[in-house]
N, C-alpha and C positions, 0 to 999 in steps of 0.2 A: 504494500500500500504506500501511497505517495509520501506520507508524513512520518515514516518510521525509520528513516535512514540517516537523517541529518545530524542529530546530536551525537551519535557514535562517531561520525566523521570528525566532529570537533575534538573529541577525546584523542583520536589518532593524531590530529594536528598538534594538540598540546604536548603529547608525549614526544612526538618527533622534534618539536621546537625545543623541548627540554634537553633532549640528547645533544642537539647542535650547540646549545648555549651553556653547556656544562660549566665552563670556566669563566663565564661572563658575570658582570655585576648583577646583583639581585635587588629586589625590593624588600629589604629587611624591615624597613619601617612599616611596610604593609602588614607583615606578619605580627610585628610587635604591637601594632595599633589595634589589632582585632579585639572587638568587644563582644561579649556574649549577649545576644539580643534577648534571650530569655531571662537574663539577670536584671535587665533594665526595662520594666514595663513602660509602654508608650503613654505619655500624658494625654488626658482627655480634655479637649478644649470646648467642644460644643456637641451636645447630645440632643436627639430628637426621637419622637415615637411615631411610627407609621404602621399602617395595615399592610400585611404581606401575605402571600400565598406560596407555599413550598410543596414540592412533589418530586418523585422520580418516576417517569414513565418511559417505556421502551416499545418500539414498533417493529413488527416483523414484516419484511418485504419479501426477500427470498431467504435462503437458509442462513446466509451470513451477510450482515449489513453494518455499515459504519456511517455515522453522521459527522461531517467535517465543518459545517458552518451553520450558524443560527442567527436569526434576527427576531426582535419583538416588533410586531406590527403596531400600527397606530391605535388599534382597538384593544391592545393588550395580549393578543394571541401570538403564538410562536410559529415560525416557519423554519424548517431545516432542509438541508440537502446533503447528499452523500452518494455512496454507491453500494451495490448489492450483487450477490452471486450465489448460484447453487453449485457447490463443488461437485465435480464428476460430470457435469453437463458440458457439452461442447459449446460453451458460451462464457465469455469473460464477464467483467464487471459491467453493470448498467447503472445509469444515473437515475436518482429518484428525488422527489421533493414532497414533503409532508407538512400539513398544517394542523396545529392543535390549539385548543382554546386555552384560556388562562389557568385552567386546572390540569392541563395535559391531556384532555380528552381529544382524540383524533377527529378532525373534521373531514379531511380528505388525504388520500395518498396516491401519488402519481408516479408511474414508472415509464422511463424511456428504455424499453427493453431491446437495445440494439447490440448488447454483448461487448461493447467497446467504448464505454463512456464513464466519466466520474464527475461528481458534483463537488466543487471546492469553495464556492462563495455564493452568497445570496443577499439581496437588499430589497427595500421597498422604495418605489419612486413616488414623486409628489402626487401622481394621479391615483395612488392607492394600489396599483399593480406591482408585481414583483419582477426582478431580474435575477436569474440564476446563471452562474458561469462555472465551467469546468473544462475538462479535456476529453477529446474524442479521437480515436485512432482508426484509420482505415476507411471509415465511412466517407462517402462523397469523393474519394480519391480515385482518379482514373489510373489505368496501368501506366500510361505515359508519365503522369505526375508522380507516381510511386517511384519510378526510376530516378527521379531528381531529388527525392527527399534525403536530407542528411540525418534526420531523426524522425521518429514517429510521435504524433500527438499534435492536434490542432486545438486552438481555443474555441470553446463552444459557449454561446450566449443565447439564453432563452428568456423572452419576456412572457410572463405568466399572469393570467387574470385572477380575480378573487376566488374562482372555482378551481384553480390549479391547472387550467388548460392553456396551452401555448397561444400567444398572440402573434409572435414571430420568432424565428430562429435564425441565427447567423453563425458562421465560422469565421474567426479572425486569426489569420495565421500567415506564416511564411514556410520555407522548406525545412525549418528547424522544429524542435519540440517547443510548443507554446503552451504555458500553463498559467491561467488566471489564478490570482490569489486573493484579491480584495476588490469589492465593489462599493462605491460611494455615490449616493444620489446627489444630483445638482439641482439648484433652484429653478432652472429652466425646464425641468422635467426629464432631463437626460441623466447620464451617470458617468462616473470615472471608473476605469478599470486598470488595475496594475497587476503585474505578475512577472514571470520569468520566461525568457526565450533563449534559444541557443545562438551562439555566434556562428554565422555561416562561413564556411571555408572553401566552398565551391566544389566539393566532392560528395557524391552520394554515399549514404550509409556510413559516414564518418562518425565516430563516437562523439556525442554532443557534450563535451566536458567543460567547455568555456561558456559561462552563462552571463547574460546581461539582463537588466531589468527593463520592462516596457511600461510606459504610462500613457494611457489614452483617454480622450474625452469624446463622448458619443451623445447624440441627440436621443429623443424619446423613441425614435424608430430604429435605433441601433446603428445609425449611419455615423461614420467617423468624422469628427471635427478636426482632431489632430492626434498624432501618435509620436512619442519620443522614446529614445533608448538612452540608457546610462549603464556604464560598467558596474557590475555588482560582485560581491564577494562569493566565490564559488564554494566556500566552506559551509555556508548556510544558504541553501539554494533558493528557498522561497522568501521573497521580500515584497513589500508593498509600500505604497505611499499613503500618507494621511493628509486630509485637507486641513488648511489653517483658517483662522478667523477672517483673513483678507481674501479668502477663496483661492489662495495659492496652495502649495503643497510642500510638505517636508518629508524627506526620505533619506535612506542610507545608500550611498553610492561609493564608487571607487574613483579617486582622482589619479590620473596618470601623470607622473612627474617626468615630462618630456626631456628636461635638462639633466635628469639623473637616471639615465638608462631605462626610461619608461617604467620605473618602479611604481607600484600601485600603493596608495594610501587610502584606507577607508575614511569616509567623510560624511558629515551631516550636511545635506544639501537642501537649500531653500529655492523653490521655483515660484514664479508668479502664476496667476490664474490661467495663463496661456501656455503653461509648461516651459516658460523661458527662465534661464538661469538668473538668480539674484546674488547668492553667495554660497560659499562652502567652507566648513571648518573641519580640518583634519583630525583624525582620532588615532594617534600613534604613540608608541613608547619613545623614549629618548633613542634616537638612531644610534646604531653601532657604527664605530669608525674603524675602517680597515686601513692599517698602516700603508703609507705610500713612500717606499724607500727606494733610493737609487744608489747603486755602488759607484764610487768615484773612479776616475781613470787609474788611480794607484792600486785599485783592487782591494783597498782596505777601508778607506773612508766611506761614510754613508751620508747621503743627502736626504733629509727628511722633508717630504713634500706635503701638500695639503691632503689630508686623509680622505678616502672615499667613504661615503655614507651608505649604510644599509638600513633602509626604513623598515620598521617592524610594527605591525598592527597592534593597537592597544587591547584589542579583543575581537570577538566575532559578533558584530552588531547585526540585528535583524529587524529592528523596527525603530521608528522615530515618532514623537508626538509633540504637539504644542502644549506648553505648560499653562497653568491658570494665570500666571503673571505676564503672559505674552512671550515668554522665552520658548526654548525648545529643549528636547532631551533625546539622547540616543540611548537605546536599551539593547542589551545582548548578554553574551557570556564573556567572562574575563579570564585571561591567563597572563601570568607575568611573562614578559618577553626577555627577562634577564634572570635566569634561574641559577641558583647555587646548587652544589652537590646535595646538601641536606634537603633542599626543596624538591629536587628530583626524586630523592628517596621517598619523601612524603607524598609526592604526586603519584608515584608508582604504587605506593601502599594504598592510596585512597582512590585509585582509578576505578570508575564505576560505582563509587560510594557517595560522592558528593558533587555538587555543581555550583559554580560561582557566577552570580549575575552582576552586571555592572550598569550604572547609569552615569551618563555624562551630560551635565546641564550647561547650556549656554544662554546668553541673553537674546533679545529680539534681533540683534545684528550679528549673531553667531560668535560673540566673544565669550570665552570660557568663564564659568562661574564656579562649578565644583564637580567632582566625580567621586562616587562611592560604590563599594561592592556589598553584596549581600550573599553570603555563602549558605547554601542549604545542605545540611548533612544527610542528604538523600540525592541519589543520582536520578535526574529526570530525563525522560525522553519526550519528544513532541512539545517542548516548552514554548509557551507564548506569554507575552506581557501586554496588558491593556491598561489604559488610563481610566481612572474612576472619577465619579462626579465631584468628589471632594478634593480633586487634584492629586490624589495618590495613585497607586498602581496595584494591579492584581497580577500575580505570577501564577501560572498553572502549568502542570506537567504530570507525566505518568511515571510512577515508581513501583518497584517490586513491593508487593504487600508484605513479604516476609524477608527480613534482613539476613537472618541466619540460614544460608542456603544449604548447608550440610552436604554440599555436592560430592566431596571426597568420600564421605561415608555411604552415600547413596550409590555411587559408582562401584564401590567395594561390594556392597550388597548385591547389585545387579551381576557383577562378575561371578560372585559365589553361586548365584542362581543359575547362570549359564554354564558354569563348570559342572555343577551337579547334573544339569540337563545332558551335557555331552558325555558324561560318564555312562548315563543310561542309553543315550542315543548318539553314538559316535558320528562325527562329521562324515559325510558321504554315504551314510547308511540310508536305507529306504525309509521314506516317510510313512508312518502308520497313523491310523486314527488316534491312537494313544499319544504318539509324539506330537501330532498337530494340536491336540487338545491341550497338552502341557505347555507347548510354546505359546498358544493363545493366552493361557493363564499367566505366564510370565509377562507377556506384553501388556495384559490388563493391569497387572500389579505395578509395572513400571509407569504406566499412564496414570493410575490413581495416586501413586506416590509422588510423581512429578507435578501433578496439576496444581497443588497449593503453592508450590515454589515458583510457578510461572505466572501466577495471578498478579495483576496490577491494581494499584490504587491511584486515585487522583490526589495530588498535593496542591493545595492552594496557600499562597502567602500574600497577605495584604500589607502594603507599605504606605507610609504617609508621603507627602509631596517631596520630602527630602530623602526618599528611598530608604527609610528606616523601618524596621519591622514593627507592625501593628498587631496582627494576629495571623495564625496559620491553622489549617485544617488538613487532616488526612481522611479521605472519603473512600469508603468501601470496606476497610478493615478485613473481614474474612471473605468478602465478595470480590469478584473480578470485574472491573469496569475501567474504561478509559475515557478521557476528555480531550477533545481536539480544538474546540473553539469556545470562547467565553465572552459574554456581554454583560453589562450592568443593566438591569431591568428598570422599568419606570418606578417601582417601589424601592429602588436602591439595592435590591437583592441581586443575585447573580444567576444567569441562565447558561448552562453548559450543554453543548452538543457533543456526543461521543458514541461509545459502544457499550452495551450491556451484555455480558456473558451469562447466558441463561442457565448453564449447567446441564442442559439437555444435550445428550451426545448419541451419536450412532456410529456404527462401525462400517467402514467402506474400504475394501481392498486391504484389510489388515490394519488400517489406521482409524483412530477415533476422530470424528468431526463434531465440533460443538456448535450449536445454533447461537448466533449472536444477533442482536437487534439494535436498530438505531435508537439512541437515547436522548431524552431531554431531562436534565437534572436542574431543578430550580431551588435555589437556596435563599435564605433571608440575607439581610445586609451584614450579618456577622458570620456568614458562612455556615449556618446551621439549618437543619430540617425540623419542621414541626413534628413530624413522625420520624424520629431518628432511626428507630429499629436497629440500633447498635451499629449504624453505618458510618458514623462520624466521630472522630477524636481530635483533640487539639494537636497541633504540630508546632513546636517551639524551637527545634534544634537548628538554630541559625547563628551566624556571626556576621557582624558588619564592620566596615573599615572605611576610613577616608584615605584616598590614594591620589589626591590632587598633585602631589609632588612628583608623580611618575608619568604624567601624560604630557604630550606635546599637542596642543590644540591651536594650530596656526590657521590663519586665513589662507585658503588655497584656490587656485584657478587652473584651468586647463582648456586649451582650445578644442579638445576632443571630448570634453565632459558630456555634453548633451547634444544629440543630433536627432533630426527627423528620422522616423523609422516606419516606412510604408509597409503595411500588412494588408493582405487580401481580406476584404470584408464582403462576404458572399451570403445572400439570403438562401436559406435551406428549408426543406420541409421535413418534419419528423412526425412520427405517430406515437402518441402518448396514451397510455391506458390507465384506468383505475386499478388499484392494487389493494385488495382486501387481505387483511392478515391479523394475526393475534396481537393484542396489546397487553403488555405486562405492567401491572401496578406494583412497582418495587417499593415505593413509599407513597401512600395515599395523600391526596391533596389536603392541606390544612391551612386555613386562613386565621391569622392571629395578629396581635399588635406586637411589634418588636421595637426596642430602643437600641439605637446605634449612635456611635460618637465619631465625630470628625476631628482631625488633628490639623491645626493650622501650621503651615510651613514656617519654621523658625528663622529661615534665612541666616543661619548661624555663621555663614561665611561673609556676610555683608561687611564691607570695609577692609576685609583681609585680602592681601595680595599673595596668591599662591606662586611660589617660586619653584620651578621644575628643577629637580636634582640633576646633577651631572653624572655621567658614568663613573668618574673617579670617586664622587661622593658615595654613590651606591656601593661600589666595591669596598670602599673604606668602612662603611657602616656594616657591611656583611662580614668583614674580616674579624676573626676571633684572635684577640691579642694573647700572646703566650709569654711565659718567663723563660729566659735563657737557662738551659740546664747543662749543656756541655761545658767543660772547663774552659776551653778556648773561646767558645761562643760567649760565655758570660764575661770574660775579660774584654773581648772586643766590644760587646754591647755596652758595658759600663763606660767605655770611652766614647762610643758613637752616639748613644741615646741623648746625652745632654746637648750635643752639637745639633742633632737633627731636630730636637724639640724647639731649640731656639730659632732655627731656620724656618720651620713649618708651624710655628706658634702652638706647639704642643700637640698638633694633630698628626701623630705618627704612632704606628703600631709595629712591634716585632711580631711577625706571624710565622716565621720558620727558623729553626735552629738545628742545622744538620751537623752532627759531630764530625762528619767526615770532611767538612770543608767550607761551609758558608752560613751566613745569617741573612735574613731577608726582611725588608721593611715595606710598609704600605703607608701612603699619605692620602690626605683627603682631597688633594688637588694634584694637577699635573706638575711634574718637575720642570723647572726652567733652567736655562744656562746660568742665570744669576744665582739660583739656588746652588748649583754645582760650584760656582766660584766661591760662594760663602762657605760651603762645606770644606773645600780644599784649603781655603785660607785659615779656617779654624783648626784643621788638622796640622797645618804647618806650625801653629803656635804651641802644639803639644808634642812637637818633635818629629813629625813625619816629613818626608821628602816626597814631592808630588811630581809624577810623570804623566802628563795628559796626552790624549789623542784627539784627532779631528772630530770624533763622534761625540765628544763630551764626556766619555768615560775616562777614568784615570787610575793609576796605580799609586798607592801610598806605602812608603817603606820607612822603616827605622830598624835599628838593630834587633834581630830576632823575629821581626814581623813584616810580612808583605801582604797587603790588602788590595784586591782588584775590585773597583767600584763600577757597576753596570746599572745605568739609569733607565733603560728602555724608552728613550725619547721618542721613538717612532710609534709607540703604543699610546694612543690618546684616550683609551678607555680606563686607564688606571695610573695612579702615581706609585711608582715601584722602584725599589733599589735592592739589588743583590750585592752582597759583599763576600767575595771568595777569599779564602786564606790558605 
């Protein structure tokens, strides 16, 4: 399914980056500044009471169904879209849309049973009708067109009336894979659609690995007003734009630095109402500097040139919003781009166990304000972040219901079962009714044992406007369910579209198939159900941190940032039928009064100027200071440390003492030639003779001692001195 592959790809990216950056400076302050969110309850500024209705209802279309998008209509009803399939049939997924009243009772269910379509987005237009968008493969494509395709999948857009029947249908596509992700109604009765498309390379059937984002404006009949493209981060495939108060757009894109080898930098990008560029703010870590050294004609001297910069993303950003104060915020997943060895160990240890979210706030002109992380001690898949009415944010994702997987013990048990089986029925022996029955029994045991460990729960975390923890919920507990889309309802509660696992299973070709149903889950403003049924528990295991010292958020521009992107917009005809099916009442509708509290943004960074740390500062703060322990090292350190402290204002650490021949120091800033002159002059006053070379290094000698000083002037990522003896 479309939404189940992206977050694991991010984990791979993080671990790969960690391995590359093993020896680079890290964000030590980030780790040290971590504060347990559960230890500091959020203050309550303003509370109100409102009437709310909660429920969980699921709707069977075919045997397996998933809902990927939800809206609340103007009359309080809910509409969802997704896809459905009957495993074992010669028919792929088919798109559906379902409408339910405010209590979750189904009003109609429609199925476009073409075996090659998916529903990913839905909205209501100003005329009261709906527009659903998704992806369709193969349909409407001629054999000649098929030969030119570089990837499978066209954008599918359907306008639907109040009864669920199509008014018109269009495909919007090029020769790439085109996947709509978000629909926004416009005041003129039309809509804006954004999503992902593939970069065309001019060859058929080429793997569509480079993705770009498209943003299009359409009238009420689905005709194109304009379409634009912008580079997007391939690590999180699905991206979309949000509309701003001035009817413009805010989104996440990639800025190509044409003067720096076309390196890409993720950026928060503001467009006007016509999709034209206004400004962009980069979202990157402090760049790594690659030494630029040239050997002199003598073969010994080294000329230090201007270092080359390697730009490193600050995180993987997937959505942007306008904030209540008129500014903007970029939201996504965070990973340090400068990891030390102990952090890599910690990352490896916790891989698949936790996920770090990040928010970067800028003002209305794109100028940096603050950035914070919120770490969830649960690993989430399919994560989304949406803005809430009080200016805060709601984070949602799917996590394993049971943390203790006991995988090793289960595998051992299964191996023992299979060993016993093969003792009775050796490999290559003739199958008998008895051996077949026993093998089926083993398969059933494995299925029943594994099932609880494969179940997922929904994790919800509500933050305030400053991206600080407010409350959290774990939904499902012993049940298996998933959420893919969340909105805030008119009563300030939350409505989730997703999948309900019914527990109903059948066996097909030796494998168990479980029936799943498209789900609407409606919570109150505090994330609770009126009829809880043991399905919801608090989730508090989070940590937050301010990391403004580690981001570079500069104004950026690029001549190739935004371009027109013509796509074929073709009217189609489709046949849609009613689909009757079972509806499951997981939690019955309950209407009651609920009190909930909003938290006013404290703007606790107002008046503060955040200074981005340099790489040498990061490396110095990461470094663990040691005491000299070797006899020779202690003698040398006792002589050198007072000199170095004077030159570097006390900001010096001994970090290595190797008894076989050296001591090593780290400084909070880069070493200059003036520093070297001061050090050599100070050594002369205590009896050393200095012999310098053209590279700034020198040898200091006196009776019984020879010291070779190496300052690494070409390395602009750290202030460093090795003294060999």
